[in-house]
C-alpha positions as CSV (number, residue, x, y, z in Angstrom):
1,M,6.5,12.1,-0.8
2,S,4.4,14.8,-2.1
3,G,2.6,15.3,-5.3
4,L,0.5,13.1,-7.6
5,A,3.3,12.5,-10.1
6,A,5.7,11.4,-7.2
7,I,3.0,9.0,-5.9
8,R,2.3,7.5,-9.4
9,E,6.1,7.0,-10.0
10,K,6.4,5.2,-6.6
11,G,3.6,2.9,-7.6
12,R,5.2,2.2,-11.0
13,R,8.6,1.3,-9.5
14,W,7.0,-1.0,-7.0
15,A,4.9,-2.8,-9.5
16,G,7.7,-3.0,-11.9
17,N,9.7,-5.0,-9.4
18,I,6.9,-7.7,-9.1
19,V,7.5,-11.0,-11.0
20,E,4.4,-12.8,-9.8
21,I,1.5,-12.2,-7.4
22,H,0.5,-15.5,-5.5
23,G,-2.3,-13.9,-3.5
24,G,-3.5,-11.0,-1.2
25,G,-6.3,-9.2,0.2
26,V,-7.7,-6.1,1.9
27,S,-9.9,-5.9,5.0
28,D,-13.0,-3.9,5.5
29,P,-12.3,-0.2,6.3
30,V,-12.3,1.3,9.7
31,V,-13.6,4.9,9.3
32,A,-13.1,7.8,11.7
33,G,-14.1,11.2,10.4
34,E,-11.8,12.1,7.4
35,W,-9.5,9.1,8.2
36,F,-9.9,5.5,7.3
37,S,-7.6,2.4,7.7
38,V,-7.4,-1.0,6.1
39,A,-5.2,-4.1,6.6
40,M,-3.5,-5.2,3.3
41,G,-1.7,-8.2,2.5
42,I,0.2,-9.5,-0.5
43,D,2.2,-12.7,-1.3
44,A,4.4,-11.9,-4.2
45,T,7.7,-12.8,-5.8
46,F,9.9,-9.7,-6.4
47,K,12.9,-9.3,-8.7
48,E,15.1,-8.0,-6.0
49,R,14.0,-10.0,-3.0
50,G,12.3,-13.3,-4.2
51,R,8.9,-14.5,-2.8
52,M,7.8,-12.4,0.2
53,P,4.5,-12.5,2.0
54,M,3.8,-8.9,3.3
55,K,1.2,-7.5,5.7
56,K,0.7,-4.0,6.6
57,I,-1.9,-1.4,8.1
58,C,-2.6,1.5,5.8
59,V,-4.0,4.8,7.2
60,F,-5.5,7.3,4.8
61,R,-6.8,10.9,5.1
62,V,-9.6,12.1,2.8
63,R,-10.4,15.7,2.0
64,N,-13.0,16.8,-0.7
65,G,-13.2,13.2,-1.8
66,K,-9.6,12.7,-2.4
67,I,-6.9,10.9,-0.5
68,V,-4.4,13.7,0.7
69,H,-2.3,11.5,3.2
70,E,-1.2,8.0,3.3
71,Q,0.9,6.2,6.0
72,F,1.8,2.5,6.1
73,F,2.9,0.5,9.1
74,Y,4.7,-2.9,8.5
75,P,7.7,-4.8,10.0
76,V,11.0,-3.9,8.5
77,A,13.4,-7.0,8.7
């Protein structure tokens, strides 16, 4: 996905599917130059899938103080 508008729309769609958040958290970041990563978790009830605990590794690239790239690693079942 490319562009701020597309990223914001992706976030709106994802958040619009949440019925209830039961918990979650974010790890401390690991930084390497212009890259950083965090582990994220959420336990939420979704309209389309029901309750799902989810964990993922998130990798971000920063340039000029802005995130310019994001990539997420999580199990697909």
